[in-house]
C-alpha positions as a printed NumPy array, in Angstrom:
array([[  0.075,  -0.001,   0.031],
       [  1.528,   3.437,  -0.977],
       [  0.977,   6.135,   1.39 ],
       [ -0.139,   9.661,   0.345],
       [  0.714,  12.9  ,   2.217],
       [ -2.618,  12.823,   4.276],
       [ -1.722,   9.138,   5.612],
       [  1.775,  10.384,   6.322],
       [  0.457,  13.4  ,   8.369],
       [ -2.129,  11.057,  10.247],
       [  0.472,   8.566,  10.955],
       [  3.02 ,  11.055,  12.296],
       [  0.184,  12.501,  14.54 ],
       [ -0.411,   8.948,  15.919],
       [  3.472,   8.415,  16.328],
       [  3.755,  11.802,  18.321],
       [  0.841,  10.539,  20.562],
       [  2.474,   7.377,  21.073],
       [  5.882,   8.827,  21.856],
       [  4.143,  10.971,  24.426],
       [  2.245,   8.194,  25.971],
       [  5.582,   6.18 ,  26.408],
       [  7.281,   9.341,  27.693],
       [  4.795,   9.646,  30.48 ],
       [  5.491,   5.967,  31.768],
       [  9.225,   6.966,  31.504],
       [  8.85 ,  10.258,  33.404],
       [  6.65 ,   8.647,  36.148],
       [  9.198,   5.663,  36.696],
       [ 10.37 ,   4.99 ,  40.282],
       [ 14.118,   4.334,  39.67 ],
       [ 14.621,   3.282,  43.32 ],
       [ 12.854,  -0.021,  42.38 ],
       [ 14.141,  -0.211,  38.85 ],
       [ 15.449,  -3.78 ,  37.901],
       [ 17.903,  -3.746,  35.16 ],
       [ 18.216,  -7.108,  33.453],
       [ 20.215,  -8.443,  30.562],
       [ 18.915,  -9.561,  27.196],
       [ 20.715, -10.794,  24.012],
       [ 22.504,  -8.293,  22.282],
       [ 25.651,  -6.851,  20.658],
       [ 29.066,  -6.585,  21.957],
       [ 28.352,  -3.557,  23.985],
       [ 26.542,  -3.404,  27.39 ],
       [ 24.204,  -0.853,  26.417],
       [ 22.562,  -3.203,  23.721],
       [ 22.239,  -5.881,  26.478],
       [ 20.176,  -4.325,  29.317],
       [ 16.514,  -3.885,  29.277],
       [ 14.012,  -2.792,  32.245],
       [ 10.314,  -3.223,  32.807],
       [ 10.079,   0.394,  31.816],
       [ 11.379,  -0.329,  28.301],
       [  8.545,  -3.073,  28.137],
       [  5.666,  -0.927,  29.397],
       [  6.736,   1.867,  27.14 ],
       [  6.697,  -0.275,  24.195],
       [  3.367,  -1.643,  25.142],
       [  2.01 ,   1.865,  25.359],
       [  3.385,   2.486,  21.856],
       [  1.871,  -0.498,  20.283],
       [ -1.624,   0.268,  21.947],
       [ -1.729,   3.206,  19.782],
       [  0.046,   1.977,  16.613],
       [ -1.031,  -1.494,  16.46 ],
       [ -4.469,  -0.642,  14.539],
       [ -2.336,   0.982,  11.75 ],
       [ -0.734,  -2.49 ,  10.959],
       [ -3.733,  -3.595,   9.317],
       [ -5.497,  -0.27 ,   8.012],
       [ -2.291,   0.794,   6.305],
       [ -0.615,  -2.644,   5.723],
       [  2.582,  -1.738,   7.713],
       [  5.144,  -4.103,   9.14 ],
       [  6.779,  -3.717,  12.439],
       [ 10.295,  -3.702,  14.058],
       [ 10.362,  -3.02 ,  17.779],
       [ 13.463,  -3.45 ,  19.886],
       [ 11.556,  -5.421,  22.661],
       [  9.817,  -7.851,  20.323],
       [ 11.074, -10.54 ,  17.887],
       [ 11.655,  -9.422,  14.4  ],
       [  9.068, -11.105,  12.516],
       [ 10.381, -10.295,   9.167],
       [  7.29 ,  -8.099,   7.934],
       [  9.746,  -5.254,   7.322],
       [ 10.984,  -7.196,   4.193],
       [  7.444,  -7.796,   2.922],
       [  5.244,  -4.481,   3.509],
       [  5.98 ,  -1.309,   1.835],
       [  6.679,   0.458,   5.108],
       [  7.323,  -0.574,   8.787],
       [  7.178,   1.024,  12.193],
       [ 10.622,   1.059,  13.798],
       [ 10.371,   1.495,  17.425],
       [ 12.872,   2.067,  20.342],
       [ 10.63 ,   2.55 ,  23.365],
       [ 13.4  ,   3.903,  25.505],
       [ 16.719,   4.409,  23.836],
       [ 19.511,   5.207,  26.453],
       [ 18.243,   2.734,  28.937],
       [ 21.764,   2.886,  30.802],
       [ 21.456,   6.689,  31.018],
       [ 17.773,   6.402,  32.292],
       [ 18.657,   3.8  ,  34.845],
       [ 21.299,   6.078,  36.313],
       [ 19.061,   9.379,  36.028],
       [ 21.48 ,  10.924,  33.49 ],
       [ 20.711,  12.922,  30.43 ],
       [ 20.458,  11.13 ,  26.917],
       [ 17.54 ,   8.88 ,  26.961],
       [ 14.5  ,   9.249,  24.792],
       [ 11.672,   7.784,  22.881],
       [ 12.119,   6.919,  19.003],
       [  9.441,   6.087,  16.544],
       [ 10.115,   6.057,  12.64 ],
       [  8.361,   4.953,   9.571],
       [ 10.713,   3.411,   7.035],
       [ 10.216,   2.105,   3.572],
       [ 11.172,  -1.33 ,   2.467],
       [ 14.241,   0.236,   0.65 ],
       [ 15.214,   1.549,   3.962],
       [ 14.499,   5.211,   3.549],
       [ 13.118,   6.914,   6.662],
       [  9.879,   8.666,   5.877],
       [  8.525,   9.735,   9.37 ],
       [ 10.712,  10.375,  12.486],
       [  9.535,  11.131,  15.902],
       [ 11.561,  11.472,  19.151],
       [ 10.474,  12.449,  22.566],
       [ 12.997,  13.69 ,  25.216],
       [ 11.128,  12.965,  28.525],
       [ 13.774,  14.857,  30.422],
       [ 13.077,  18.077,  28.704],
       [  9.543,  17.571,  27.382],
       [ 10.931,  17.916,  24.094],
       [  9.025,  16.447,  20.913],
       [ 10.875,  16.243,  17.57 ],
       [  9.154,  15.13 ,  14.462],
       [  9.793,  15.119,  10.557],
       [  8.192,  13.955,   7.519],
       [ 10.415,  13.485,   4.523],
       [ 10.267,  16.664,   2.371],
       [  8.375,  18.527,   4.932],
       [ 10.937,  19.875,   7.378],
       [ 11.665,  19.192,  11.036],
       [ 10.031,  20.536,  14.026],
       [ 10.699,  20.654,  17.781],
       [  7.581,  21.102,  19.877],
       [  5.909,  22.056,  16.536],
       [  8.341,  25.018,  15.778],
       [ 10.582,  24.762,  12.947],
       [ 13.885,  22.986,  13.687],
       [ 16.997,  23.764,  11.766],
       [ 20.865,  23.753,  11.98 ],
       [ 22.263,  26.935,  13.566],
       [ 25.908,  27.456,  13.97 ],
       [ 26.009,  28.692,  17.408],
       [ 29.621,  27.624,  18.825],
       [ 33.01 ,  28.561,  17.972],
       [ 34.215,  24.948,  18.798],
       [ 33.426,  21.501,  17.139],
       [ 31.179,  19.665,  19.445],
       [ 31.981,  15.807,  19.472],
       [ 28.982,  13.808,  20.647],
       [ 30.04 ,  10.342,  21.937],
       [ 28.754,   7.455,  24.283],
       [ 31.05 ,   5.431,  26.426],
       [ 32.112,   3.017,  23.45 ],
       [ 33.759,   5.848,  21.567],
       [ 36.409,   5.861,  24.527],
       [ 37.442,   2.417,  23.764],
       [ 38.101,   2.721,  20.074],
       [ 41.306,   1.714,  18.596],
       [ 43.631,   4.742,  18.   ],
       [ 41.864,   6.979,  20.157],
       [ 44.387,   9.749,  20.416],
       [ 45.012,   9.723,  16.649],
       [ 41.143,  10.01 ,  16.272],
       [ 41.213,  13.045,  18.634],
       [ 44.094,  14.462,  16.572],
       [ 42.117,  14.286,  13.275],
       [ 39.144,  16.037,  14.748],
       [ 41.331,  18.709,  16.04 ],
       [ 42.967,  19.148,  12.751],
       [ 39.475,  19.396,  11.265],
       [ 38.454,  21.971,  13.779],
       [ 41.524,  23.936,  12.76 ],
       [ 40.866,  23.797,   9.033],
       [ 37.367,  25.271,   9.626],
       [ 38.991,  27.845,  11.837],
       [ 37.238,  26.717,  15.061],
       [ 38.699,  26.926,  18.458],
       [ 39.22 ,  23.265,  19.171],
       [ 36.806,  20.394,  20.236],
       [ 34.058,  20.482,  22.856],
       [ 33.733,  17.145,  24.248],
       [ 30.094,  16.165,  25.053],
       [ 29.452,  12.736,  26.212],
       [ 25.841,  11.879,  26.227],
       [ 23.718,   8.615,  26.617],
       [ 21.83 ,   6.987,  23.704],
       [ 22.448,   7.088,  20.003],
       [ 19.16 ,   8.681,  19.464],
       [ 19.717,  11.94 ,  21.525],
       [ 23.508,  12.151,  20.509],
       [ 22.271,  12.375,  16.735],
       [ 19.535,  14.895,  17.473],
       [ 21.83 ,  17.11 ,  19.812],
       [ 24.274,  17.535,  17.035],
       [ 21.612,  20.025,  15.377],
       [ 21.372,  21.62 ,  18.571],
       [ 25.239,  22.243,  19.259],
       [ 26.305,  22.67 ,  15.632],
       [ 29.034,  22.89 ,  14.378],
       [ 29.006,  18.941,  15.704],
       [ 29.373,  15.467,  14.877],
       [ 28.319,  11.981,  16.114],
       [ 29.667,   8.791,  14.714],
       [ 30.432,   5.117,  15.163],
       [ 33.221,   3.225,  13.304],
       [ 32.321,   0.075,  11.256],
       [ 33.255,  -3.113,  12.962],
       [ 32.962,  -6.834,  12.7  ],
       [ 31.214,  -7.529,  15.924],
       [ 27.53 ,  -7.07 ,  16.169],
       [ 26.655,  -3.757,  17.801],
       [ 27.27 ,  -0.134,  16.565],
       [ 23.597,   0.745,  17.382],
       [ 20.71 ,  -0.827,  15.789],
       [ 18.088,   0.223,  13.07 ],
       [ 15.748,   1.591,  15.422],
       [ 18.663,   3.669,  16.957],
       [ 18.972,   5.765,  13.823],
       [ 15.774,   5.523,  11.811],
       [ 13.806,   8.405,  13.601],
       [ 16.735,  10.539,  13.987],
       [ 18.204,  10.341,  10.717],
       [ 15.017,  11.796,   8.929],
       [ 14.569,  14.329,  11.689],
       [ 18.397,  15.308,  11.202],
       [ 18.313,  15.608,   7.414],
       [ 15.239,  17.628,   7.326],
       [ 16.688,  19.904,   9.863],
       [ 19.664,  20.621,   7.514],
       [ 22.198,  18.026,   8.955],
       [ 24.013,  15.222,   7.089],
       [ 23.958,  11.664,   8.061],
       [ 25.359,   8.436,   6.278],
       [ 27.45 ,   5.522,   6.73 ],
       [ 31.216,   5.744,   6.817],
       [ 31.323,   5.469,   3.054],
       [ 29.097,   8.385,   2.393],
       [ 25.997,   6.263,   1.37 ],
       [ 22.627,   6.344,   2.893],
       [ 22.25 ,   4.284,   6.12 ],
       [ 21.189,   0.729,   5.759],
       [ 18.047,   1.03 ,   7.572],
       [ 16.486,  -2.275,   6.598],
       [ 19.519,  -4.531,   6.61 ],
       [ 18.527,  -8.023,   5.451],
       [ 20.793, -10.19 ,   7.975],
       [ 20.688,  -8.299,  11.221],
       [ 19.197,  -5.184,  12.88 ],
       [ 22.634,  -3.997,  13.982],
       [ 24.613,  -1.038,  12.219],
       [ 28.031,  -2.201,  12.921],
       [ 28.814,  -3.325,   9.175],
       [ 28.915,   0.155,   7.665],
       [ 29.171,   2.608,  10.592],
       [ 27.249,   5.836,  11.062],
       [ 27.92 ,   9.445,  11.191],
       [ 25.936,  12.535,  11.868],
       [ 27.375,  15.902,  10.744],
       [ 25.68 ,  19.249,  11.529],
       [ 26.865,  22.627,  10.725],
       [ 29.675,  24.166,   8.257],
       [ 31.986,  21.329,   8.564],
       [ 32.623,  18.499,   5.88 ],
       [ 32.11 ,  14.88 ,   6.526],
       [ 35.296,  13.997,   8.084],
       [ 35.776,  10.342,   6.59 ],
       [ 34.754,   8.553,   3.428],
       [ 36.224,   5.313,   4.077],
       [ 37.42 ,   2.983,   1.226],
       [ 35.288,  -0.261,   1.067]])
């Protein structure tokens, strides 16, 4: 089933409603009684933890979005559910992360969010909705229609005189860390910026979104052989919001993100990079 503009607007409004419903559960959670459990995931801890709040938030989202599966003939990929393969059959699928940045949430730190996207079968993100329960910020975008924060236009603004580097804890463990920082310092110098501003944050979703708000800024994950590097649901919503706001995002080779990977939901195989502001893509690795 092909979706027209009215369908997309209606679906975006439903996704916003669903994100807010999940966000209320997250905001009202009692962390003092929170049980953090392990699940099967990638090579890093962040992909292996889950709480009852993740499950409750996903249930709230599905309560609102499940009727659309039949009405609009959509597939579904949700972090806390088994991948049923419908994303390879339907023209579009919902891609849901009910609580990105679970570790940050469990520690009561910045960097967690609700992320909902509608992605076409070829991996193009069409709708993106992200809600930050900590700041009551609701971001949304429909491909070709601009990006919005709390229903006001959301665009890149170069506000800083330094290059902001957004990252999670896995970045500190990369090989040749010192050389990597030197590359970024040289990039900042080439762009006549006053060095690098290090800005560690929690989940991938808010890292990507925050590059728009702290531009010039970037956030990235290297390609690697081990499973991990974030999952499709970590980048689907943020990528369309980021692009519509005027940012650039791609894999490490400069190609579109593989948001409907056939053999896995992880993004380790090609890496990801989000760049916002008047700075070039710092790497185009050769395959």
